[in-house]
C-alpha positions in Angstrom: 0.0 0.0 0.0 2.8 2.4 0.9 4.4 2.0 -2.6 1.1 2.7 -4.3 0.4 5.8 -2.2 3.9 7.2 -2.8 3.5 6.7 -6.5 0.1 8.4 -6.4 1.7 11.4 -4.6 4.4 11.5 -7.2 1.8 11.4 -10.0 -0.3 14.2 -8.4 2.4 16.5 -7.0 5.4 15.7 -9.3 8.8 17.0 -8.4 8.8 19.7 -5.7 9.4 23.0 -7.4 10.9 24.6 -4.2 13.0 23.1 -1.4 13.5 19.8 -3.2 15.0 17.5 -0.6 17.7 16.2 -3.0 18.7 19.7 -3.9 18.9 20.5 -0.2 21.0 17.4 0.4 23.3 18.1 -2.5 23.9 21.7 -1.3 24.6 20.5 2.2 27.0 17.7 1.0 28.8 20.3 -1.2 29.1 22.7 1.7 30.5 20.4 4.4 32.6 18.1 2.1 35.3 19.9 0.2 36.7 17.7 -2.5 39.6 20.0 -3.2 41.1 19.4 0.2 42.1 15.9 -0.7 43.0 16.2 -4.4 46.7 16.3 -3.7 46.7 13.1 -1.6 47.7 9.7 -3.0 44.9 7.6 -4.6 44.5 5.4 -1.5 44.1 8.4 0.8 41.7 9.9 -1.6 39.5 6.8 -1.7 39.5 6.6 2.1 38.6 10.3 2.3 35.9 9.7 -0.2 34.4 6.8 1.8 34.5 8.9 5.0 32.8 11.8 3.1 30.2 9.4 1.8 29.4 8.0 5.2 29.2 11.3 7.0 27.0 12.8 4.3 24.5 9.9 4.1 24.3 8.2 7.5 22.7 11.1 9.5 19.8 11.3 7.0 19.3 7.6 6.9 19.3 7.5 10.7 16.9 10.4 10.8 14.6 8.5 8.4 14.7 5.4 10.6 13.8 7.5 13.7 10.9 9.3 11.9 9.3 6.1 10.6 9.3 4.7 14.2 7.2 7.6 15.5 3.8 6.4 16.8 0.7 7.2 14.8 2.5 9.0 12.0 5.5 6.7 11.2 3.7 4.9 8.4 2.6 8.2 6.8 6.1 9.5 7.0 7.4 6.4 5.3 5.1 7.1 2.3 6.3 10.7 2.2 9.9 9.7 2.3 9.5 7.2 -0.5 7.7 9.9 -2.5 10.7 12.1 -2.1 12.9 9.3 -3.4 11.1 8.5 -6.7 10.8 10.7 -9.8 8.6 9.0 -12.3 6.5 12.1 -13.0 9.6 14.3 -13.2 11.0 11.9 -15.8 7.8 12.2 -17.9 7.7 16.0 -17.6 11.3 16.2 -18.8 11.0 13.7 -21.7 7.5 14.4 -23.1 8.4 17.9 -24.4 11.4 16.3 -26.3 9.0 14.0 -28.2 6.6 16.9 -28.8 9.4 19.1 -30.3 10.6 16.3 -32.6 7.0 15.7 -33.8 6.8 19.4 -34.6 10.1 19.2 -36.5 12.0 21.4 -34.1 15.2 19.4 -33.6 17.1 22.4 -32.1 14.5 22.7 -29.3 14.6 19.0 -28.8 18.3 19.1 -28.4 18.1 22.0 -25.9 15.5 20.1 -23.9 17.5 16.8 -24.0 20.6 18.7 -22.7 18.8 19.2 -19.4 18.7 15.5 -18.7 21.9 14.2 -20.3 25.5 15.5 -20.3 26.1 15.1 -24.1 27.2 17.9 -26.4 23.9 19.5 -27.6 25.2 20.5 -31.0 26.1 16.9 -32.0 23.4 15.1 -30.0 20.8 12.7 -31.3 17.9 13.9 -29.1 15.8 10.9 -29.8 18.4 8.4 -28.6 19.3 10.6 -25.7 15.7 10.8 -24.5 15.1 7.1 -24.8 18.4 6.0 -23.2 17.8 8.4 -20.4 14.2 7.2 -19.9 15.1 3.5 -19.8 18.1 4.0 -17.5 16.3 6.5 -15.2 13.5 4.0 -14.8 16.0 2.2 -12.5 17.8 5.2 -11.1 14.8 7.4 -10.5 12.1 4.9 -9.7 12.6 1.2 -9.4 15.7 1.0 -7.3 14.2 3.2 -4.6 11.1 1.0 -4.6 13.2 -2.1 -4.4 15.2 -0.8 -1.3 12.0 0.4 0.3 10.6 -3.2 0.0 13.8 -4.6 1.5 14.6 -2.1 4.2 11.7 0.4 4.4 12.1 4.1 4.1 15.7 4.2 5.4 16.6 1.8 2.6 15.0 4.0 0.0 16.7 7.1 1.4 20.1 5.4 1.6 19.8 4.4 -2.1 18.6 7.8 -3.3 21.3 9.8 -1.4 24.1 7.5 -2.6 22.8 7.8 -6.2 22.8 11.5 -5.8 26.4 11.6 -4.5 27.5 9.3 -7.4 26.1 11.9 -9.8 28.0 14.6 -7.9 31.3 12.8 -7.2 31.3 9.7 -9.4 32.4 11.3 -12.6 35.8 9.9 -13.9 37.6 13.2 -14.0 41.1 13.7 -12.7 39.9 15.5 -9.6 37.0 13.0 -8.8 38.4 9.7 -10.0 39.5 8.5 -6.6 37.4 10.8 -4.3 34.2 9.6 -6.0 35.2 5.9 -6.0 33.3 4.9 -2.9 30.1 6.7 -4.1 30.3 5.1 -7.5 31.0 1.6 -6.3 28.3 1.7 -3.6 25.8 3.0 -6.2 26.8 0.1 -8.5 26.2 -2.3 -5.6 22.9 -0.9 -4.6 21.7 -0.8 -8.2 22.9 -4.3 -9.2 19.7 -6.3 -8.3 17.2 -3.5 -9.1 18.7 -3.0 -12.5 18.4 -6.6 -13.5 14.8 -6.8 -12.2 14.1 -3.7 -14.2 15.6 -5.3 -17.3 13.6 -8.4 -16.7 10.4 -6.3 -16.3 11.1 -4.5 -19.6 11.5 -7.9 -21.3 8.3 -9.2 -19.9 6.3 -6.2 -20.9 7.8 -5.8 -24.4 9.2 -8.1 -27.1 10.5 -10.7 -24.6 12.7 -12.7 -27.0 14.4 -9.7 -28.5 14.9 -8.1 -25.0 16.5 -11.2 -23.5 18.7 -11.7 -26.6 20.0 -8.1 -26.5 20.6 -8.3 -22.8 22.6 -11.5 -23.2 24.7 -10.5 -26.2 25.1 -6.7 -25.8 25.0 -5.7 -22.1 28.6 -6.8 -21.3 29.9 -4.4 -24.0 28.4 -1.4 -22.2 30.5 0.8 -19.9 27.9 0.8 -17.1 27.5 -2.6 -15.4 23.9 -1.7 -14.5 22.9 0.6 -17.2 23.9 -1.9 -19.9 21.3 -4.6 -19.0 18.6 -2.0 -18.5 19.1 -0.2 -21.8 19.8 -3.2 -23.9 16.8 -5.1 -22.6 14.7 -2.0 -22.9 15.7 -1.3 -26.5 15.2 -4.9 -27.4 11.7 -4.8 -25.8 10.9 -1.8 -27.9 12.6 -3.3 -31.0 14.7 -0.2 -31.7 18.4 0.3 -32.0 20.3 2.7 -29.6 23.9 3.5 -29.0 26.5 4.5 -31.6 28.7 7.6 -31.7 28.0 9.9 -28.8 29.7 13.2 -28.0 30.7 14.1 -24.5 32.6 17.3 -23.7 34.0 17.5 -27.2 35.1 13.9 -27.4 33.3 11.2 -29.4 32.6 7.9 -27.6 31.7 4.9 -29.7 28.9 3.4 -27.6 28.0 -0.2 -28.5 24.8 -1.0 -30.3 21.9 -1.6 -27.8 18.8 -3.3 -29.0 17.8 -4.3 -32.5 15.3 -3.2 -35.1 14.4 0.2 -36.5 16.0 3.6 -35.9 14.0 5.3 -33.0 11.7 8.3 -33.6 9.5 10.5 -31.6 6.9 7.7 -31.2 9.7 5.5 -29.8 10.2 8.0 -27.0 6.5 7.8 -26.1 6.8 4.0 -26.2 9.8 4.1 -23.8 7.8 6.2 -21.4 4.9 3.8 -21.7 7.2 0.9 -21.0 8.4 2.5 -17.8 4.8 3.3 -16.8 3.7 -0.3 -17.3 6.8 -1.5 -15.4 5.8 0.8 -12.5 2.3 -0.7 -12.5 3.8 -4.2 -12.4 6.0 -3.3 -9.5 3.1 -1.8 -7.6 1.2 -5.0 -8.1 4.2 -7.0 -6.9 4.5 -4.8 -3.8 0.8 -5.5 -3.1 1.4 -9.2 -3.5 4.4 -9.1 -1.1 2.4 -7.1 1.5 -0.5 -9.6 1.2 1.9 -12.6 1.7 3.6 -11.0 4.6 0.3 -10.2 6.3 -0.8 -13.8 6.0 2.4 -15.2 7.6 
């Protein structure tokens, strides 16, 4: 029930326009953890410092979530609110739908500008259709399903832990010279927390789309992708939709030859809508699974 209620809040309220909890957390983490203090240390010291920074940034909030959810009378309600703050399905739709609309109107320039808000690719050389679909499929895990998974495993503190680690990975996990070792702990913990949810998401995409194609692409293509968790999700998702993603992609002036993900036709604006629909159907599947789990637990 809590998962369904949190998803309903997300659908009705969307992403908070002011005082977003993740924005507040990011600003707080930036303020109290100064990366540049450690950049001249050796790699091991940087990794240890990064791990300490990660723990001190995340644990107070996770402990706070644990205490709040134990409050009498309102603990369960606060669990729903905390999970709502950890998922972003409606936000994903609000960012991606205008890209499809711009492409349908023939305004590629506007589509690129909109896509640049959700991906770090060079706007001038971006394929906005592929960018929107890849972001949609991958953020299904990062922004929705992983938080739900950890909520089912460890309650609201589990969802908060995942979401904050994922946020710090986005902040510190980039493989730049300055952040390569400092961000190692955040990146590796995010990989660990995403490992099972990503594969459950890939399996869900396969079940709700072209199953044979999705499983084949997952098996033969995912290991070629740089991301250990994004690979299975995007390959299975593209296969489920029977479209082809990947190929040359420009980041910060450099071309990265991404492996082919999926199989079938080149994606178009309708493919973006199909990707959003796949994520929506997957969310409904997960809500049904959460109900089933709750029913079984109540009967034990």
